[in-house]
ZAMI-685624 format. One line per field, with one value per residue (C-alpha): residue number from 1; residue in one letter; x, y, z. Coordinates in nm, 2 decimals, decimal comma. Layout:
N
zami: c(NUM_...)
nukol: c(A_...)
c1: c(X_...)
c2: c(Y_...)
c3: c(Z_...)
end
This chain:
505
zami: c(1_2_3_4_5_6_7_8_9_10_11_12_13_14_15_16_17_18_19_20_21_22_23_24_25_26_27_28_29_30_31_32_33_34_35_36_37_38_39_40_41_42_43_44_45_46_47_48_49_50_51_52_53_54_55_56_57_58_59_60_61_62_63_64_65_66_67_68_69_70_71_72_73_74_75_76_77_78_79_80_81_82_83_84_85_86_87_88_89_90_91_92_93_94_95_96_97_98_99_100_101_102_103_104_105_106_107_108_109_110_111_112_113_114_115_116_117_118_119_120_121_122_123_124_125_126_127_128_129_130_131_132_133_134_135_136_137_138_139_140_141_142_143_144_145_146_147_148_149_150_151_152_153_154_155_156_157_158_159_160_161_162_163_164_165_166_167_168_169_170_171_172_173_174_175_176_177_178_179_180_181_182_183_184_185_186_187_188_189_190_191_192_193_194_195_196_197_198_199_200_201_202_203_204_205_206_207_208_209_210_211_212_213_214_215_216_217_218_219_220_221_222_223_224_225_226_227_228_229_230_231_232_233_234_235_236_237_238_239_240_241_242_243_244_245_246_247_248_249_250_251_252_253_254_255_256_257_258_259_260_261_262_263_264_265_266_267_268_269_270_271_272_273_274_275_276_277_278_279_280_281_282_283_284_285_286_287_288_289_290_291_292_293_294_295_296_297_298_299_300_301_302_303_304_305_306_307_308_309_310_311_312_313_314_315_316_317_318_319_320_321_322_323_324_325_326_327_328_329_330_331_332_333_334_335_336_337_338_339_340_341_342_343_344_345_346_347_348_349_350_351_352_353_354_355_356_357_358_359_360_361_362_363_364_365_366_367_368_369_370_371_372_373_374_375_376_377_378_379_380_381_382_383_384_385_386_387_388_389_390_391_392_393_394_395_396_397_398_399_400_401_402_403_404_405_406_407_408_409_410_411_412_413_414_415_416_417_418_419_420_421_422_423_424_425_426_427_428_429_430_431_432_433_434_435_436_437_438_439_440_441_442_443_444_445_446_447_448_449_450_451_452_453_454_455_456_457_458_459_460_461_462_463_464_465_466_467_468_469_470_471_472_473_474_475_476_477_478_479_480_481_482_483_484_485_486_487_488_489_490_491_492_493_494_495_496_497_498_499_500_501_502_503_504_505)
nukol: c(M_S_T_E_I_N_G_L_A_P_D_E_G_T_G_G_G_Y_D_V_V_I_L_G_G_G_V_A_G_C_V_L_A_D_R_L_S_E_D_P_D_R_R_V_C_L_V_E_A_G_P_D_H_G_P_E_P_Q_E_W_P_E_R_I_R_N_A_R_A_L_P_R_D_E_V_W_E_R_H_A_P_A_H_R_V_R_A_R_V_L_G_G_S_S_C_V_N_G_C_W_N_T_W_G_S_E_A_D_H_A_E_W_V_G_A_G_G_P_R_W_S_A_A_A_M_A_P_F_R_R_R_A_A_D_R_M_R_L_R_A_V_P_D_Q_E_Q_S_A_W_S_R_G_A_M_A_A_A_R_E_L_G_H_P_E_V_D_M_S_A_P_G_A_P_G_Y_G_T_P_L_L_N_A_I_D_G_L_R_W_N_A_A_F_A_Y_L_T_D_R_R_S_R_P_N_L_T_I_L_D_N_V_L_V_D_R_L_S_V_R_A_G_R_V_H_G_V_D_V_L_H_A_G_A_R_R_T_L_V_A_D_T_Y_V_L_A_C_G_A_F_G_S_P_A_V_L_L_R_S_G_I_G_P_A_E_H_L_K_S_V_G_V_D_P_E_I_D_L_P_G_V_G_G_N_L_I_D_Q_P_G_V_F_I_P_L_A_P_T_A_A_L_N_A_S_L_A_G_K_E_A_A_G_D_L_Y_V_S_R_M_L_L_R_V_A_S_P_W_C_Q_E_G_A_W_D_L_H_I_L_P_T_A_G_P_P_L_Y_G_S_L_P_P_G_Q_Y_E_A_G_I_S_A_F_L_M_K_P_A_S_R_G_R_V_R_L_R_S_A_G_P_E_A_P_L_E_I_E_P_A_F_L_S_D_P_P_G_R_D_L_A_V_L_R_A_G_L_V_R_A_E_E_L_A_A_S_S_P_L_R_E_L_A_A_P_L_P_G_Q_R_F_S_A_R_P_D_D_E_L_R_S_R_L_G_T_Y_W_H_P_V_G_T_C_A_M_G_G_S_D_D_L_D_A_V_V_D_G_E_A_R_V_R_G_V_T_N_L_R_I_V_D_A_S_I_L_P_T_P_P_A_S_N_T_Q_L_P_V_L_A_L_A_E_M_L_A_E_S_M_S_G)
c1: c(-1,53_-1,50_-1,77_-1,59_-1,35_-1,30_-0,94_-0,81_-0,50_-0,42_-0,23_-0,30_-0,56_-0,66_-0,35_-0,14_-0,34_-0,56_-0,51_-0,82_-1,03_-1,37_-1,51_-1,89_-2,12_-2,39_-2,49_-2,14_-1,96_-2,15_-2,06_-1,70_-1,68_-1,81_-1,62_-1,28_-1,30_-1,35_-0,97_-0,90_-0,55_-0,69_-0,78_-1,08_-1,24_-1,58_-1,65_-2,01_-2,12_-2,46_-2,57_-2,54_-2,85_-2,69_-2,70_-3,07_-3,32_-3,59_-3,38_-3,38_-3,62_-3,96_-3,96_-3,64_-3,76_-4,10_-4,07_-4,39_-4,24_-3,98_-3,82_-3,66_-3,54_-3,17_-3,06_-2,79_-3,03_-3,38_-3,64_-3,41_-3,51_-3,59_-3,28_-3,05_-3,19_-2,93_-2,92_-2,69_-2,72_-2,54_-2,69_-2,72_-2,99_-3,11_-3,26_-3,47_-3,55_-3,84_-3,67_-3,69_-3,42_-3,42_-3,15_-3,06_-3,00_-2,71_-2,67_-2,58_-2,31_-2,17_-2,12_-1,95_-1,73_-1,61_-1,51_-1,39_-1,31_-1,47_-1,53_-1,82_-2,01_-2,34_-2,20_-1,91_-2,13_-2,40_-2,24_-2,21_-2,57_-2,68_-2,46_-2,60_-2,96_-2,90_-2,74_-3,02_-3,28_-3,44_-3,78_-4,07_-4,37_-4,61_-4,96_-5,12_-4,91_-5,06_-5,33_-5,62_-5,42_-5,11_-5,32_-5,50_-5,17_-5,05_-5,37_-5,34_-4,99_-5,10_-5,40_-5,15_-4,94_-4,64_-4,47_-4,40_-4,03_-3,79_-3,70_-3,40_-3,17_-3,06_-3,36_-3,59_-3,87_-4,19_-4,37_-4,31_-4,25_-3,92_-3,74_-3,78_-3,54_-3,84_-3,98_-4,33_-4,30_-3,95_-3,70_-3,40_-3,13_-2,76_-2,65_-2,88_-2,77_-2,40_-2,30_-2,54_-2,35_-2,01_-1,99_-1,81_-1,51_-1,22_-1,06_-1,37_-1,42_-1,73_-1,71_-2,04_-2,13_-1,78_-1,76_-1,49_-1,32_-1,03_-0,76_-0,40_-0,24_0,13_0,34_0,05_-0,03_-0,28_-0,11_-0,42_-0,78_-0,89_-1,23_-1,44_-1,62_-1,81_-1,62_-1,27_-1,05_-0,86_-0,66_-0,71_-0,42_-0,43_-0,25_-0,55_-0,84_-1,18_-1,43_-1,79_-1,97_-2,20_-2,24_-2,25_-2,02_-1,73_-1,65_-1,69_-1,42_-1,19_-1,24_-1,17_-0,86_-0,72_-0,81_-1,03_-1,05_-0,76_-0,94_-1,25_-1,03_-0,85_-1,18_-1,28_-0,94_-0,82_-0,46_-0,47_-0,28_-0,39_-0,57_-0,85_-1,10_-1,37_-1,42_-1,77_-1,87_-2,09_-2,37_-2,66_-2,99_-3,32_-3,59_-3,96_-4,30_-4,60_-4,95_-5,21_-5,54_-5,87_-5,93_-6,28_-6,47_-6,42_-6,04_-6,02_-6,22_-6,00_-5,68_-5,82_-5,88_-5,52_-5,40_-5,60_-5,45_-5,10_-5,05_-5,07_-4,77_-4,79_-4,63_-4,55_-4,54_-4,32_-4,34_-4,01_-4,05_-3,83_-3,86_-3,79_-3,44_-3,35_-3,11_-3,28_-3,35_-3,30_-3,53_-3,49_-3,81_-3,97_-4,35_-4,44_-4,81_-4,86_-5,16_-5,16_-5,08_-4,92_-4,54_-4,58_-4,85_-5,16_-5,52_-5,83_-5,87_-5,99_-5,86_-5,55_-5,33_-5,32_-5,12_-4,85_-4,49_-4,27_-3,90_-3,61_-3,36_-3,08_-3,06_-2,81_-2,80_-2,51_-2,49_-2,22_-2,12_-1,90_-1,79_-1,94_-1,66_-1,39_-1,57_-1,70_-2,04_-2,11_-2,39_-2,27_-2,35_-2,55_-2,67_-2,87_-2,91_-3,22_-3,34_-3,04_-2,89_-2,86_-3,04_-3,34_-3,35_-3,42_-3,73_-3,84_-3,79_-3,98_-4,27_-4,27_-4,28_-4,58_-4,76_-4,70_-4,82_-5,14_-5,20_-5,17_-5,41_-5,66_-5,67_-5,99_-5,84_-5,71_-5,99_-6,23_-6,02_-5,91_-5,99_-5,78_-5,80_-5,95_-5,70_-5,45_-5,28_-4,94_-4,76_-4,87_-4,80_-4,55_-4,18_-4,17_-4,46_-4,30_-3,97_-4,16_-4,32_-3,99_-3,93_-3,64_-3,60_-3,32_-3,05_-2,75_-2,44_-2,13_-1,94_-1,62_-1,66_-1,44_-1,28_-0,98_-0,64_-0,75_-1,05_-0,93_-1,24_-1,21_-1,15_-1,10_-1,01_-1,20_-1,06_-1,19_-0,84_-0,82_-0,59_-0,27_-0,31_-0,16_-0,36_-0,71_-1,02_-1,38_-1,65_-2,01_-2,25_-2,02_-1,79_-2,06_-2,00_-2,36_-2,67_-2,83_-3,18_-3,29_-3,31_-2,95_-2,94_-2,89_-2,62_-2,43_-2,45_-2,32_-2,03_-1,93_-1,93_-1,72_-1,47_-1,44_-1,33_-1,08_-0,93_-0,91_-0,73)
c2: c(1,15_0,80_0,54_0,27_0,00_-0,12_-0,08_-0,06_-0,27_-0,52_-0,37_-0,02_0,23_0,53_0,75_0,49_0,44_0,62_0,78_0,62_0,33_0,29_-0,05_-0,04_0,23_0,21_0,48_0,51_0,47_0,77_0,99_0,89_0,95_1,30_1,41_1,25_1,40_1,75_1,78_1,82_1,66_1,34_1,08_0,88_0,57_0,44_0,08_-0,06_-0,41_-0,30_-0,05_0,33_0,47_0,81_1,17_1,24_1,11_1,09_0,84_0,59_0,30_0,41_0,15_0,29_0,65_0,56_0,63_0,43_0,11_-0,13_-0,24_-0,58_-0,58_-0,47_-0,69_-0,95_-1,25_-1,26_-1,47_-1,51_-1,52_-1,17_-1,14_-1,18_-0,89_-0,63_-0,38_-0,41_-0,06_0,27_0,42_0,09_0,04_0,40_0,27_-0,01_0,09_0,28_0,62_0,64_0,82_0,79_0,81_0,60_0,68_0,81_0,45_0,35_0,61_0,50_0,15_0,30_0,53_0,22_0,05_0,35_0,64_0,99_1,08_0,83_1,02_1,18_1,53_1,45_1,29_1,56_1,78_1,49_1,38_1,73_1,74_1,41_1,53_1,84_1,66_1,39_1,66_1,50_1,64_1,59_1,37_1,60_1,61_1,47_1,15_1,07_0,81_0,75_0,46_0,66_0,94_0,68_0,52_0,86_0,92_0,58_0,64_0,97_0,79_0,53_0,81_0,80_1,14_1,28_1,28_1,38_1,07_1,21_1,29_1,13_1,13_0,92_0,66_0,79_0,82_1,04_1,04_0,98_1,22_1,12_1,12_1,15_1,45_1,44_1,07_1,07_0,86_1,09_0,82_0,86_0,86_1,16_1,33_1,29_1,23_1,41_1,74_1,57_1,36_1,63_1,63_1,51_1,34_1,12_0,79_0,58_0,22_0,04_-0,33_-0,41_-0,69_-0,68_-1,02_-0,99_-0,76_-0,85_-0,84_-0,89_-0,80_-0,61_-0,39_-0,40_-0,39_-0,40_-0,51_-0,77_-0,69_-0,85_-0,67_-0,84_-1,16_-0,99_-0,97_-0,65_-0,50_-0,15_0,00_0,28_0,42_0,37_0,12_0,16_-0,12_0,00_-0,32_-0,34_-0,59_-0,88_-0,77_-0,62_-0,93_-1,14_-0,94_-0,97_-1,34_-1,39_-1,18_-1,41_-1,18_-1,36_-1,67_-1,89_-2,22_-2,10_-1,96_-2,29_-2,48_-2,29_-2,30_-1,95_-1,91_-1,71_-1,39_-1,22_-1,42_-1,19_-1,41_-1,14_-1,10_-1,21_-1,27_-1,05_-1,03_-0,84_-0,77_-0,65_-0,91_-0,86_-1,01_-0,87_-0,88_-0,88_-0,70_-0,70_-0,35_-0,21_-0,12_0,25_0,20_0,02_0,30_0,57_0,39_0,35_0,72_0,79_0,55_0,71_1,05_0,90_0,96_0,61_0,51_0,20_0,37_0,72_0,68_0,49_0,42_0,33_0,17_0,01_-0,35_-0,44_-0,54_-0,20_0,06_0,36_0,64_0,42_0,19_-0,15_-0,19_-0,03_-0,07_0,00_0,03_-0,02_-0,02_-0,04_-0,29_-0,61_-0,63_-0,99_-1,12_-0,92_-0,84_-0,76_-0,40_-0,18_-0,42_-0,36_-0,51_-0,36_-0,45_-0,37_-0,50_-0,53_-0,51_-0,60_-0,31_-0,42_-0,80_-1,01_-1,28_-1,29_-1,45_-1,47_-1,44_-1,70_-1,81_-2,11_-2,10_-1,85_-1,73_-1,38_-1,48_-1,76_-1,70_-1,63_-1,83_-1,58_-1,70_-1,43_-1,65_-1,46_-1,52_-1,76_-1,60_-1,88_-1,69_-1,63_-1,26_-1,17_-1,38_-1,22_-0,87_-0,96_-1,08_-0,76_-0,57_-0,78_-0,69_-0,32_-0,37_-0,54_-0,25_-0,01_-0,22_-0,24_0,14_0,32_0,51_0,19_-0,04_0,17_0,11_-0,26_-0,56_-0,84_-1,16_-1,46_-1,67_-1,66_-1,33_-1,32_-1,23_-1,56_-1,79_-2,07_-1,99_-2,20_-2,01_-1,68_-1,80_-1,91_-1,57_-1,37_-1,10_-0,85_-0,47_-0,51_-0,34_-0,58_-0,45_-0,56_-0,81_-0,61_-0,45_-0,18_-0,22_-0,14_-0,31_-0,54_-0,67_-0,99_-0,99_-0,63_-0,59_-0,21_0,07_0,39_0,54_0,24_0,11_-0,27_-0,44_-0,56_-0,37_-0,03_0,11_-0,04_0,09_-0,02_0,25_0,10_-0,06_-0,36_-0,16_-0,08_-0,32_-0,29_-0,17_0,17_0,16_0,31_0,26_0,24_0,47_0,80_0,66_0,51_0,84_1,02_0,78_0,80_1,18_1,17_0,92_1,09_1,41_1,21_1,06_1,40_1,56)
c3: c(-1,37_-1,51_-1,47_-1,68_-1,58_-1,94_-2,04_-1,68_-1,68_-1,41_-1,12_-1,24_-1,14_-1,35_-1,38_-1,21_-0,90_-0,64_-0,31_-0,17_-0,30_-0,13_-0,16_-0,14_-0,27_0,00_0,25_0,41_0,08_-0,08_0,22_0,20_-0,17_-0,14_0,17_0,07_-0,28_-0,15_-0,17_-0,54_-0,50_-0,35_-0,62_-0,50_-0,65_-0,54_-0,63_-0,62_-0,71_-0,84_-1,10_-1,09_-1,25_-1,32_-1,19_-1,27_-1,01_-1,28_-1,47_-1,18_-1,17_-1,03_-0,75_-0,61_-0,64_-0,47_-0,10_-0,04_-0,16_-0,01_-0,34_-0,36_-0,72_-0,69_-0,40_-0,37_-0,34_-0,48_-0,28_0,01_0,38_0,50_0,73_0,42_0,22_0,13_-0,15_-0,45_-0,61_-0,57_-0,26_-0,09_0,18_0,13_-0,20_-0,04_0,32_0,47_0,46_0,84_1,04_1,42_1,69_1,99_2,35_2,57_2,68_2,32_2,31_2,64_2,49_2,18_2,39_2,59_2,26_2,05_2,27_2,33_1,97_1,98_2,25_2,18_2,21_1,98_1,71_1,72_1,45_1,22_1,28_1,19_0,89_0,76_0,83_0,63_0,33_0,32_0,34_0,64_0,72_0,96_0,85_0,66_0,80_0,49_0,52_0,86_0,81_1,05_1,18_1,27_1,42_1,62_1,74_1,86_2,04_2,19_2,31_2,48_2,64_2,79_2,93_2,70_2,64_2,30_2,21_1,94_1,76_1,57_1,87_2,20_2,43_2,64_2,59_2,43_2,11_1,80_1,43_1,25_1,02_0,65_0,36_0,13_-0,05_-0,20_-0,25_-0,39_-0,19_-0,15_-0,13_-0,04_-0,41_-0,48_-0,16_-0,17_-0,53_-0,77_-0,75_-0,71_-1,02_-1,22_-0,99_-1,20_-0,90_-0,83_-1,02_-0,97_-1,09_-1,09_-1,16_-1,02_-0,77_-0,50_-0,46_-0,22_-0,09_-0,16_0,19_0,25_0,56_0,72_0,42_0,14_-0,20_-0,42_-0,45_-0,70_-0,86_-1,13_-1,41_-1,69_-1,63_-1,63_-1,33_-1,26_-0,97_-0,83_-0,64_-0,38_-0,08_0,14_0,12_0,29_0,32_0,32_0,22_0,52_0,80_0,57_0,28_0,48_0,68_0,37_0,19_0,49_0,51_0,13_0,18_0,46_0,74_1,01_1,22_1,09_1,13_0,94_0,66_0,62_0,61_0,30_0,13_0,21_0,34_0,67_0,65_0,97_1,24_1,36_1,54_1,56_1,18_1,10_1,46_1,68_1,42_1,58_1,42_1,56_1,54_1,60_1,59_1,41_1,58_1,30_1,36_1,17_1,02_1,04_0,72_0,81_0,84_0,51_0,35_0,50_0,39_0,04_0,02_0,13_-0,14_-0,41_-0,31_-0,32_0,05_0,20_0,40_0,62_0,91_1,02_1,40_1,65_2,02_2,20_2,54_2,81_2,93_3,29_3,18_3,02_3,16_3,33_3,09_2,78_2,58_2,43_2,23_1,93_1,91_1,55_1,44_1,07_0,83_0,45_0,17_0,31_0,30_0,18_-0,05_-0,15_-0,05_-0,26_-0,37_-0,08_0,19_0,39_0,66_1,00_1,31_1,56_1,57_1,87_1,78_2,01_1,98_2,21_2,18_2,37_2,11_1,87_1,53_1,27_0,90_0,74_0,39_0,23_-0,03_-0,13_-0,44_-0,44_-0,59_-0,35_-0,10_0,25_0,55_0,76_1,10_1,27_1,58_1,69_2,05_2,11_2,42_2,69_2,97_2,75_2,82_2,45_2,45_2,78_2,65_2,33_2,54_2,73_2,40_2,28_2,61_2,53_2,17_2,30_2,54_2,25_2,04_2,32_2,37_2,27_1,97_1,80_1,92_1,71_1,40_1,43_1,64_1,77_1,58_1,76_1,96_2,24_2,31_2,13_2,45_2,60_2,30_2,32_2,26_1,94_1,79_1,86_1,71_1,40_1,36_1,39_1,14_1,12_1,12_0,87_1,09_1,11_1,28_1,46_1,24_1,23_1,57_1,71_2,05_2,26_2,25_2,53_2,33_2,16_1,93_1,81_1,44_1,42_1,67_1,73_1,41_1,21_1,14_1,09_1,34_1,18_0,85_0,82_0,53_0,57_0,74_0,77_0,77_0,79_1,04_1,08_1,31_1,57_1,86_1,98_1,79_1,85_1,99_1,66_1,29_1,17_0,86_1,04_1,28_0,98_0,79_1,10_1,16_0,80_0,82_1,14_1,01_0,67_0,86_1,06_0,74_0,58_0,88)
end
């Protein structure tokens, strides 16, 4: 296996080219690299803009290995607004997220089947979900990782009449715990799971610190991909190209390549090659508001003991609920109780942050991704457009979620651990204040959405093939036309497993 691009001549891949070049070494890219290189006669190249820290987990930076942290070191933009955070390292978001794996509802699959066909049903995707769970070593939350706060939150959910449910499969509203890709504090990221034992394959090349600039598209076919490494420009050539750069990166590569809304392309100096108006549109993320609470001395002491033992995690429990606007049997809100070190800022030793967030899982609002310039290093224009839907349904659903979070906080099990802060209830606060307090779940999807031939904004079909380009696919969260009512890591792993099998057939 090669990890060098030095000496690679322009317009020439190793050995004269590849069968498949995968652009993006995040969660989906790692799955694809493993599955597509299972055929020893298929030459596969995986390209990642960030570093590859090697085959041995113990050689990776401690913050990436630490499942208790949300590292923000190897990202595209430091000190950027929260909604812009995206990983720039082999393994992608699995190296920086909370190691949570949950699944959405049957209603999510119905939306996807309508856009991509029957292979996107819950039953059809189930084997790939199980395969991904096995490879990522997903496991239940160990008892010692449950803090007094998470135990209290589960007791509170029971007191309020919520049923306990399995969070890792299609189901119903209720409370439960996620499956974790973490083992004794080690974050088991996608690079460990899918590449560690595959690096010795002679037909698999991993190129790290290589930035994808643009695809060379002529007459409906990709003829090469221009990349940058250490200031030098090279071209990789393959029979098939797969974009796996995520909900921000994949549309950006298409736009730089002349694939997208023609008027926007012209405005940034890119010659339109294929006018696809949906590229970069339909950006959907899951915003939320955090309700801070005041921990009691007893809760602080208990959390300090957990931290000293190395078992303090800010959250190990989740409640999913349905607003009045939700489909029957589904849910559109995550109520997330957390307690531990603050995500932003710091507190004196022995003091912790406690509270409950309400996250909007099925927003109607739609944002977009656009280029500011045609250069690959230029920051993108990312407009999440949170709570912007004209009818105002998203804001109403969020308020309903805050009411449920306040109910949880007021229950006897949590009231004994933390008290509301003085002031007006969050569910009754003015719109502008709620907007100012918005955070994000970091689950962007939709910017290269799949759809049928009658959907003018669709970018790919149900097999992830890009419209108007015969040898280009997109396999990542950007192709989901609507978000799952879940964390997105497990669904993306499963869709990558599914589409890799389709490509290998």
